[in-house]
C-alpha positions as a printed NumPy array, in Angstrom:
array([[  1.796,   4.209,  17.329],
       [  5.128,   5.826,  17.27 ],
       [  8.201,   5.678,  19.692],
       [  6.064,   7.963,  22.39 ],
       [  3.439,   4.979,  22.095],
       [  3.433,   1.895,  24.889],
       [  5.296,  -0.873,  24.216],
       [  2.276,  -3.306,  24.536],
       [  1.482,  -1.685,  21.068],
       [  5.307,  -1.803,  19.624],
       [  4.925,  -5.539,  19.904],
       [  1.84 ,  -6.241,  18.618],
       [  3.572,  -4.105,  15.176],
       [  6.828,  -6.396,  15.451],
       [  4.543,  -9.431,  15.574],
       [  2.733,  -8.572,  12.589],
       [  6.028,  -6.837,  10.708],
       [  7.616, -10.507,  11.507],
       [  4.832, -12.116,   9.467],
       [  5.071,  -9.583,   6.786],
       [  8.851, -10.639,   6.712],
       [  8.816, -14.258,   6.397],
       [  5.948, -13.911,   3.683],
       [  8.657, -11.887,   1.588],
       [ 11.985, -13.662,   2.625],
       [ 13.551, -10.996,   3.808],
       [ 16.255, -10.919,   6.445],
       [ 15.515,  -7.905,   8.537],
       [ 12.34 ,  -7.314,  10.322],
       [ 10.312,  -3.743,   9.243],
       [  9.741,  -2.38 ,  12.432],
       [ 12.586,  -1.601,  14.373],
       [ 11.939,  -3.348,  17.641],
       [  9.431,  -4.691,  19.974],
       [  9.877,  -1.437,  22.069],
       [  9.91 ,   0.637,  19.542],
       [ 12.97 ,   2.99 ,  20.921],
       [ 14.76 ,   2.15 ,  18.05 ],
       [ 12.558,   3.657,  15.489],
       [ 11.345,   7.499,  15.963],
       [ 10.984,   7.937,  12.357],
       [  7.868,   5.367,  12.201],
       [  4.377,   5.801,  12.188],
       [  2.89 ,   2.556,  12.812],
       [ -0.648,   1.808,  12.626],
       [ -2.53 ,  -1.617,  13.632],
       [ -5.469,  -2.535,  11.985],
       [ -8.634,  -4.408,  14.031],
       [-11.274,  -5.755,  12.914],
       [-15.344,  -5.051,  13.693],
       [-14.853,  -6.973,  17.394],
       [-11.134,  -4.764,  18.074],
       [ -9.09 ,  -7.554,  17.515],
       [ -5.976,  -7.048,  15.729],
       [ -5.911,  -8.478,  12.446],
       [ -3.016,  -6.672,  10.822],
       [ -0.402,  -3.525,  10.448],
       [  1.248,  -1.484,   9.129],
       [  3.733,   1.778,   8.914],
       [  5.021,   4.797,   7.226],
       [  8.752,   6.667,   7.147],
       [  9.532,   9.075,   5.987],
       [ 11.519,   8.911,   2.453],
       [ 15.02 ,  10.551,   2.947],
       [ 15.785,   9.696,  -0.59 ],
       [ 15.992,  12.753,  -3.738],
       [ 12.745,  11.326,  -5.322],
       [  8.819,  12.116,  -4.605],
       [  6.903,  11.403,  -2.162],
       [  7.851,  12.502,   1.035],
       [  6.156,   9.03 ,   3.398],
       [  5.9  ,   5.484,   1.577],
       [  4.178,   3.013,   3.168],
       [  7.114,   0.421,   4.364],
       [  4.623,  -2.628,   4.997],
       [  1.338,  -3.735,   5.564],
       [  0.844,  -7.034,   6.586],
       [ -3.236,  -8.121,   7.705],
       [ -3.955, -11.833,   8.453],
       [ -4.614, -14.183,   5.436],
       [ -8.435, -15.234,   6.719],
       [ -9.015, -11.399,   6.376],
       [ -8.028, -10.227,   3.294],
       [ -9.689,  -8.738,   0.832],
       [-12.653,  -8.186,   3.253],
       [-12.586,  -4.53 ,   2.933],
       [-10.127,  -3.503,   6.039],
       [ -7.158,  -1.566,   4.03 ],
       [ -9.855,   0.37 ,   2.299],
       [-11.298,   1.019,   5.369],
       [ -7.904,   3.178,   6.461],
       [ -7.004,   4.268,   2.937],
       [ -8.287,   7.662,   2.921],
       [ -7.111,   8.38 ,   6.184],
       [ -3.846,   7.22 ,   5.425],
       [ -4.092,   9.489,   2.404],
       [ -5.425,  12.635,   4.482],
       [ -2.133,  12.016,   6.863],
       [  0.065,  11.443,   4.346],
       [ -0.029,  12.85 ,   1.51 ],
       [  0.603,  11.239,  -2.182],
       [  2.894,   8.64 ,  -0.352],
       [  4.584,   6.339,  -2.002],
       [  4.773,   2.105,  -1.416],
       [  7.934,   0.422,  -0.468],
       [  8.552,  -2.866,  -2.951],
       [  8.089,  -5.589,  -2.966],
       [  4.33 ,  -5.075,  -3.717],
       [  2.572,  -8.339,  -3.544],
       [ -0.085,  -9.164,  -6.444],
       [ -2.902,  -8.846,  -3.815],
       [ -1.614,  -5.356,  -2.457],
       [ -0.802,  -3.981,  -6.652],
       [ -4.411,  -4.842,  -7.251],
       [ -5.703,  -2.647,  -4.347],
       [ -3.666,  -0.359,  -5.95 ],
       [ -5.019,  -0.473,  -9.363],
       [ -8.427,  -0.269,  -8.43 ],
       [ -8.769,   2.006,  -5.186],
       [ -5.594,   3.079,  -4.728],
       [ -4.673,   6.059,  -6.531],
       [ -1.824,   7.627,  -7.454],
       [  0.709,   5.69 ,  -5.034],
       [  4.304,   4.698,  -6.725],
       [  6.511,   1.874,  -6.034],
       [  9.844,   3.22 ,  -4.442]])
């Protein structure tokens, strides 16, 4: 999902980013807007279950700081009922192929930390 994608896709990512914000107590939502026009550098992904229902979302952004890597996983949120069922693992290799050795934005939940240690390879916190 990019700034050129349909508004419904932005709404779906925004809803999941809002849940992520509540979970970590952030003061802002990790997705620019429900319409997407203000977040031109974000690359979002909707995560479906086997039936095609949207159960999660994530976003990658360029890392503009002086550190490597070039990209970072800015947030990922999967509905609690669908966690630890392989949905992230199913998409992980395509994320790695597309974004290379990306960093992972803090804070990192215990579940995500466990995933990174087990399946995530070398993706440093940023």
